[in-house]
N, C-alpha and C positions, 0 to 999 in steps of 0.2 A: 512634476515632482512635488512631494509634500513638504511640510515644515519639518526639517530634520532636527530642529531644536526642541521639538515637542517630546514629552515623556510618555505620550499616549499614542496608540495606534489601533486601528480597526482592521481585522483580518477576516476575510470572507473565504469559507471553504465549502465546497459542494461534494459531499461524500457520495460514493457510488452505492446505489441501493439495488436490491433484487426487485424484479417486476412481478414476482409471485407473492401471494398472500403470506403474511407472517403470523405465527402463533405467539402466545405469551412466552417470554424468556428466550425467544430466538435472537440470534445476532442480527441486529438491524443494519449496521454497517461495521466493517472491520477497520483495523488501524489505518487512520487517515492523517497525513501530516498537516500540522499547522506551521507553515513555513515562516521562518524568521519570527517565531514567537518570543524569542529572547534576542538581546543584542550580543553577538559574539558567541562562539562555541562554548558550551558549558555554562552559559549565562542563566540568569533567573529573572523572571518577570512576575507580574501579578495580574491574574484574571479578575477583572472588577465588574464585568457584565457580559451577558450573552443573550443573543436573540436568535430565533429560528424563523426563517421565511419558508412557509409550507405552501408550495404551489399546487399541491394536490387538493387543497381546500377541504380536507377531511382530518379531523383531530385524531392524533395517534400519539399516545404517551410512550416515552422512551427515556432511558437513563444514559448519559454520556460519561464514559470512563476516560479520564485523562492519564497519560502514561509518558514516561521519559523515553522508552524504547518502542519501536514499531512492533507490536505484538498483537496477533489476531486473537479474538475471543472464541473463535470456532469457525465453522463454515457459515457464510451469510445465509440467512433464512433457515438455519438449523439451530438446535438448542445450544446455548453457551457451553463450551467445552467439547463440542462435537469434534470428531476426528483427532482426539487426544490433544486438542488445543485448549489453552486456559486451564491447565492443571495448577495445583498449588505452587509447584516449583516455577512454572511460567509466570504466574501472577506475581510472585515475589521478584523474579528477574525483570519484569516489565517496568518496574519502578513506578508503580501506581501513585498518582499524585492526588486524586480525589474524584468525586462524581457529582454531577449536576442532574437533578431530576427535571424532566420536561413533562409537566402535567398540564395539558391543554385546558383543563377546567378552570385554571387560574391564569391571569395575566395574558389573555389572548385577545387580539383585536381581529374581528372578521372584516377583511378588506374586500369583500364581495367575491372576488375570483381567487383569493388566497387567504391564508391565515398568518398572522404575525404574533409570535410569542416572545416575551421579553422577561428575563430574570435579571436581577441586579443586586448589587451589594445592599445589605440592610433590608431585603425583602422579607417580610414576616409571614408570608403565606405558606412557607414550606418550600417553594420553588427556588428561593435564593439560598437554600442551605448549601454550604460549601464556598460561599463568597466571603471575603476575597479568597482566592486560591493561588498559591505560589506555583508557577510553572518553571520547572528546572529542566534544562536540556542536558543531554549526555555531553561528555567532555569534547567530543568531536562533531557536535551538531548545534545548530541554532533552531532546530525544529523540536516541537513537542507533538505528541500523537494523541488522537482520540478515537474511540470506538463506541458503539452503542448497543444497548439491549432493548428489544421491544418489550413493552409492558401492555398486556391485554390483547395483543395481536392487532393487525390492520388489514384492510383490503389491499388490493394491488396498488402500486404506485409506479410512477416513471422512475427511471434510474437516476435522474437528476432533480427530483421534486423538492429536495430540502437543501437550503443554504444555511449554514451555521455562521453566525456573525459574532465574532469574539472581540470584546472590548478589553484591551490589554494596556497596563501601565508598565513601562520598561525603564 
């Protein structure tokens, strides 16, 4: 059991990915819960840092969209908005909180068999845009959601190749 007196937590989430190749602007992964992102239903916390462990070991840019409600951006591995998902009305209803750009050309460490990307508050390279970001849960939930859009496309990956590591102040 961790230090319950701490105002900080690290939450690790592994989104489900398609094993087919992605094109630019495809849905990289759909609404994925960040469990207990806030303390108590309807709570608010602050995202102060984010890392991505890439076990595929191939750089692939994507944008992570944070939302209050579990809302899909489209069909995984199809264009954003595919199958009438992510319309203007759905985007508003999702309670979008912000976006973090994952650009592997900056802030990446090659760990030989995998890559580690870290964005943090105060980062001036462009990758830290959006920090800090407030994470507000819905009234009946302590979870916040994230989904991602592929930028530039990527070769095939395994379904669990990416772990998103969220640094949260609550």
